LUMKOLTI-439792 format. One record per residue (C-alpha): x, y, z; residue in three letters. Coordinates in pm, whole numbers, plus 50000, padded with zeros to 5 digits. Example, Ala and Ser with C-alpha at 12.3 -4.5 7.8 and 13.67 -1.06 7.14 Angstrom:
<rs>
512304955050780ala 513674989450714ser 
</rs>
This chain:
<rs>
499865001449993unk 501705032249875unk 499115056050080unk 496525052350371unk 495525088050329unk 495875119050080unk 498175147650143unk 495145169750170unk 493145146450432unk 494755146150754unk 493625169951057unk 493835171851422unk 491215141451441unk 493725118451320unk 496465128751587unk 498265097151700unk 497355078051389unk 499965057151223unk 499705069450843unk 501315062850487unk 501695091550233unk 503015093049908unk 503655121549677unk 505875147949544unk 508585168849736unk 507355203649715unk 509805218549960unk 512815210050195unk 513645232050506unk 516685219650654unk 517965231750997unk 520635203351042unk 519035186551348unk 515515191751207unk 514095188550841unk 510825196950744unk 509325185250404unk 506115198450235unk 504815167350061unk 502365173949758unk 499865152449579unk 496695165749376unk 494615164849717unk 496665190849909unk 499995192850134unk 501195176950438unk 504105187050641unk 506535159450739unk 509105165151002unk 512635147051068unk 514425155851376unk 517455140551561unk 515825132551901unk 512755114651755unk 514165100451422unk 516885076251348unk 520055090651208unk 519615071550876unk 516225084950813unk 517455121750903unk 520155120750663unk 518055107650375unk 515605135550424unk 518495160350392unk 519315144350063unk 515745149149907unk 515305173449623unk 512255193649469unk 509625169049298unk 511535137649449unk 508775110249455unk 508665095249814unk 506315075750052unk 506995084650403unk 505225060950699unk 504895078951059unk 502525091951318unk 500205123351311unk 501435146051581unk 500035185451656unk 501935208751473unk 503475237651696unk 503565263751451unk 500215259151257unk 499225270850916unk 495805283050881unk 496145287450512unk 496005248950430unk 493415223450572unk 496425200750714unk 497995231450885unk 497115219551224unk 499115186651215unk 502385171951060unk 503755136551039unk 506935124651232unk 508555100351011unk 509685068751100unk 510165052150748unk 511315071450435unk 511415054450070unk 512545074349757unk 510315061249501unk 511785083349231unk 514475108849218unk 513935137349019unk 516025164348814unk 515445198248943unk 512355209248739unk 513035240048484unk 510225262748676unk 509245260949011unk 505975241249071unk 503955266049250unk 500855289049223unk 502995319149106unk 505835300348869unk 508875316848735unk 508245297948408unk 507295317148101unk 504305300147886unk 506595285647621unk 508645267647886unk 505775256448090unk 503895240547742unk 507095223347672unk 506905206648021unk 503155204448045unk 503345173648242unk 505245194648521unk 502925224548469unk 499835201448544unk 501265195648893unk 500695231648986unk 497415238249173unk 495925264148920unk 496525242048623unk 495415211348798unk 492155228948942unk 491305240048569unk 491455206048460unk 489245190648766unk 486735221148671unk 486345209048335unk 485725174248440unk 482965187748668unk 481565205548388unk 481335174648159unk 479785154048438unk 477025181148513unk 476435180048119unk 476125145248095unk 473845143848382unk 471785172148289unk 471145160047908unk 470745122548017unk 468235131448310unk 466195149947990unk 466175116547753unk 469165126447553unk 471135095547437unk 475205100547392unk 475905084147079unk 479645083346905unk 479895092846549unk 482955087246311unk 486085107346318unk 487435092745954unk 484975111645721unk 484295129245381unk 485845164245311unk 483515191145253unk 483855226145083unk 481915245645321unk 483465260345672unk 487145260845755unk 489925239445601unk 489585202245681unk 492705182745841unk 492915153145584unk 493995116445625unk 495425097445334unk 494035063145302unk 496775037245232unk 494125011345106unk 492545036244862unk 495225051644665unk 494675090144613unk 491655091644814unk 491635109245181unk 489535112445477unk 488835143845662unk 488825147946051unk 485045165046138unk 484565200646193unk 481585189446340unk 479435159646350unk 476675178146164unk 475395155345912unk 475665124246144unk 473605139346412unk 470825149746126unk 470865112146022unk 470485100746349unk 467435119946380unk 466255103846044unk 467105072346258unk 464565080546499unk 467145088346806unk 465105119146880unk 467455134947147unk 471245130447090unk 474375145247224unk 477945139747228unk 480885155447381unk 483325152447124unk 486575162146935unk 486505185146615unk 489215195246399unk 489885229046202unk 492465240046017unk 492665273746080unk 494465302846233unk 494625300746599unk 494215327646890unk 493515326647239unk 489905309047239unk 490675287146933unk 492605252646903unk 493055232546595unk 491325203646780unk 488595212047018unk 485905199747193unk 481925203547161unk 479135196447375unk 477165185847038unk 473065182347065unk 470135176346837unk 466465173546892unk 463615160046665unk 460275172946630unk 460945207246773unk 461265243746676unk 463275270646771unk 461645278647114unk 461955241647204unk 465745244747136unk 466175277447320unk 464415265747643unk 466135234247663unk 469695250347652unk 468805280347859unk 467905253148127unk 471125235048071unk 473125269448100unk 471355279448414unk 472055244948574unk 475715248048491unk 475925283848661unk 474145273548942unk 475645241749021unk 479125248348952unk 479055285549030unk 476185291449276unk 474785319349040unk 471195320948971unk 470265334848641unk 466605338648546unk 466725362248232unk 467995351647891unk 467465383047670unk 466955378847300unk 468525404147037unk 468205401446650unk 471595401046470unk 470665433246290unk 470125446146623unk 473395435546777unk 475695449146513unk 473925482646526unk 473685484046891unk 477325466446984unk 479075464746638unk 479355423846693unk 477085396146705unk 478315382947040unk 477875416147257unk 478995417347621unk 475685432147818unk 477265432648138unk 477775467848087unk 476545498047859unk 478315517247621unk 475735511247362unk 476415526447023unk 474825561246919unk 474215565546554unk 474995602246474unk 474435608946118unk 471615631746154unk 473045652946413unk 476915656546264unk 476175654945915unk 474875692245869unk 477865711545920unk 481075717345726unk 483145689845882unk 484085668345569unk 485335637145768unk 481705632845898unk 479905644945587unk 481535619845360unk 481235588745577unk 478425563345552unk 478235558345937unk 479025583446221unk 478875565646544unk 479885569546906unk 480025557647243unk 479765573947600unk 482625561547809unk 481425564848182unk 483605587748383unk 486325593548125unk 485785630948098unk 488725633248319unk 491085619148093unk 494245644048028unk 494875654947678unk 497785629247674unk 495375603547764unk 493015609347505unk 495795611147260unk 496735577847342unk 493125563247286unk 493455579546928unk 496675561346887unk 495195529047007unk 492175530646744unk 494635539646473unk 496675505446545unk 496485481246240unk 494475459646423unk 491715483346486unk 492255504646170unk 490545537646217unk 491835569246062unk 491275589646379unk 488705596046678unk 486765626646763unk 485865631247119unk 483615650347356unk 484285657847712unk 480815661747902unk 482065683148187unk 480225681048525unk 478845716848476unk 476605706148188unk 478765722847923unk 480955704547642unk 484605704547517unk 485275687047192unk 487925681046941unk 485735695746667unk 484585728746829unk 485465747246539unk 482535729746350unk 480105721946647unk 478365742746879unk 477085734847242unk 473495727847111unk 475135704546841unk 477075684447113unk 474425683547353unk 472465660247086unk 475425641147067unk 475145633847419unk 471535626747416unk 472085600747115unk 474925581147292unk 473265587747625unk 476245604347795unk 475855618848107unk 478225647648294unk 481645632348346unk 481445609548061unk 483535609947755unk 482245606547412unk 484285588347135unk 483225591446785unk 484375569546482unk 483365573946112unk 483525558645767unk 482085526545608unk 479415510045827unk 480925474645866unk 484335485645929unk 483535514146180unk 480965493746361unk 484025467846417unk 486505494246502unk 484095509646768unk 483435476246913unk 486785470346963unk 487155505147149unk 484135496147353unk 485575464347479unk 489115478847539unk 487545506847753unk 485585478447950unk 488775463648036unk 490495493648126unk 487235505448359unk 487085470148501unk 483525468048387unk 484015429648267unk 483935411948614unk 484795374848598unk 482095367048860unk 479295383948669unk 477445364248418unk 475025378848152unk 473895352847877unk 472375365647579unk 470455347447273unk 471525365346938unk 468745351846670unk 467665359646298unk 470985357946127unk 471545360445774unk 471265327845608unk 473735339145345unk 476725363845326unk 478315374045017unk 482215364344981unk 483855389044746unk 486865364744650unk 484545339544487unk 481845364344399unk 478765340844546unk 476985337144845unk 478145312545135unk 476065298345393unk 476485321345705unk 476275290345933unk 476365259945729unk 474445248045421unk 471805226545627unk 470385257445805unk 466665265145737unk 465635299845639unk 463145317445890unk 459515303445772unk 457875322545491unk 461285336245366unk 462225306345129unk 460895328944803unk 463065355144898unk 465925333544788unk 465175342944425unk 464775381244440unk 466735392544743unk 468845362644874unk 470985385445101unk 467825396145314unk 466965361345413unk 466865356345767unk 468095320245902unk 466415299646148unk 469525301146369unk 470665313446684unk 473805316346909unk 474105317147286unk 476575345247390unk 478115345747739unk 480015377047873unk 480675386147512unk 481745350847405unk 479775330647163unk 479535296647385unk 476935279247161unk 475155283446823unk 472765260846601unk 469895262646397unk 466775245846300unk 467635224545988unk 466205219645643unk 464615185845667unk 463215178945322unk 465345171445000unk 463725195744774unk 464585224344977unk 467805212245059unk 468605208444715unk 467315244944631unk 469765256244898unk 472725238544753unk 471755256444439unk 471805291244579unk 475175282244698unk 476445275744371unk 476695237844377unk 475795221344040unk 473355189744102unk 476055169244029unk 478515184844315unk 475755181544559unk 475165147344483unk 478525136444527unk 479215158544863unk 475745153545025unk 473895125444810unk 473585104145130unk 472025131945332unk 469355138645067unk 468765104344975unk 468115099845360unk 465515126745355unk 463515108245101unk 463045081745386unk 460815105545608unk 463215127445804unk 461595145846103unk 461845182746171unk 464865187246372unk 467465211546502unk 470195215046732unk 472855233946895unk 476645227446967unk 478305243947263unk 482245250147250unk 483075229947570unk 487005246047601unk 485475280647572unk 482615274547817unk 484425261048071unk 487115289548040unk 484355314048089unk 482785299948363unk 486105297348538unk 486475331948503unk 488745332948216unk 488775337247819unk 491985319447729unk 491175280647694unk 494745269447672unk 494725263848078unk 491625244848056unk 492935220747830unk 495555189747935unk 497805191547637unk 497255222847403unk 498655235947113unk 500735266047082unk 499385297746851unk 501285279146555unk 499255249546614unk 502245229246725unk 502485207547059unk 506025217847145unk 506075187547421unk 505875162247202unk 507415182646892unk 504225177246665unk 503525179546376unk 506555161946236unk 508195146045949unk 507455110245851unk 509835085945696unk 509845076845309unk 508515042645357unk 505325056145550unk 504875082045256unk 505275052744982unk 502585033745184unk 500285062245182unk 500965068344809unk 502545103444859unk 505405123644773unk 506575155044897unk 507585182444655unk 510225201144853unk 
</rs>
C-alpha cells in the first residue's frame, strides 16, 4: 500500500494515528538537527518532520538528501503542529516520519511548481506534465471534469442519448479548412477529420434517435488565437420534432443548471436580440451586455455642418465612456493612437468631454456648437463626467472598430467582472453572406440551416435579406454555443445547394447520402453545439482556453512538448502513395 491517506486529508482528528503518505516533494527546509518537508499530491500538502531526537540518523540523513519533485513514501505518526498554518486544511498537524522511501529521484525542474511560477508560457507548454502539477492548472482540469459530468447528467436526465459518430469522414467544401488523412488502402483518396458531426447527428434524427448529444473532438485547420485550437471539444446536441423555442428553452435550462451547480449563480433572464440589432447597438454579433456603452448613430445630428470627415462617411457613430471626461489630453491622444493601430484600423477619433457643469468640450469645437454636442450626448446616452468617442467611415468597418474600442474601455474601467454572468441569445442571422473573393453567396452557418418560415421565396429575389432560423448563445461577450433549425426535406435542401453555387452533380457527390436519407421520412429537427473549451474557461473566470486543456497547442498549432506536427519517413509516404515536393 503506497498510501493510507492523501496529502490533503489529515487533520487534528488523526493525531496519534499511524499513516502512510506518498507524493512529490514541494519544499525542503533543513536546519541540520531538524528537517521539514512539504509533501504534495493533487489533494493538498502535508508537512513531514524529521528531527535528531525522534528520528533515526539514517532517516534524517536521507531526508536531507531530498530534492524538489522527488517522489517519496513516508510512514509515521500524526502529531500536533507547533507552528500552525491556517492557510491549508492540514495546517494543524504534521507527520513525524519513521520510515522514508524514495520512489523516484527527480532532476531539478525547469520552473518552480508553485501557484506563482517563474516559468514562461512557452517553457511551461514544453514541460506541460510538470505544469499540470501546479494547483491552478490542476484545478482548471478538475473544473472541466465537473462541467462535463454536470452536462452529461443534465442531458441524460432529459432523455438525451450520447452517441459516438465517426472521426474519419468525407471532406466538404463549406466551412473552415479540413485536416485530411490519406488512405493507404484507397490510393489517391483521403478522409477528413470532422469539423463537427453535423450530417451524422441529422442522420441520427432520421434514424429516430429523437434526442442526441455527444462530447466530441472536432478539428479545423485555421489560424489560431487565445480561444481557438486546431482540435477542440463540442457539446454537440440535436433534437427532433421541435421548433426554435424548444431548443432555446432546453439549453437555457442547461446553462442555468451549470451556473447554479458550478458557480452558485442564479440566472433567470436570457434576453434575445436580433443579429441586426446586435450589430447596430454593439458592432458585433456576440455583445457583452454586462455594461452599457451602447452605440449611438450620429448621422442626423453630425452631418449638417462643414466637417467633411463626417459628411463623407457612411456612418458616424459614438459611445459614451462613463467617467472618462477626466482623461488628460495625453490619455486621449493615447486612445486615438490605440484606434489607429493596424489591428483596429481607424483613421482617427473625435471626442467630446461632457463636463460636470453641463457644458461640452470637443476636438471639433470649430465645427459644432454646444447645442450640437448636447444632441450627441442625448443620442449616445452620455452623462456629465462621460467622454464621447466618435468614429466614422464605412458602416461595417466602423462598427467593428468602435466595438473593439468599447471592449478595450470596458477592460480599462474593469467593467468585465469574471464573477458576473450575462447570457444572451442572438437570433435571426442572415442565411447567406456574400464573398467578394469567390463572387458568390456562402452559408453564414452551414448549408443545412433552414430559412425563417415564409422567407424561402426571397432567395430568388433578394438572397442577402433572407434570415436564417439560427441562434447563438452568448455569455459575457463570447459565443459559447450556436445552432439552427435544419432543412429536413430534400427538395428545399437541393434548392439551398443551388443558391450556394453547387451544381446538382456536386451536391450529389458531396451530400447525396443526406439528401437520400431525407426521402425516407426525415422529421423536423434542429440542434445546438456548445464550445466546451470556451464554456469551461468563461465559467472558470477566464477567456483563454489553453489552461483548461490538458495538452494544448501553441499559437502556431504546434505541440511543443512532443514536437508535433513532424515529418514521417519515406516508407510511410510510399505506403500512403504520397510524394513531397520540397
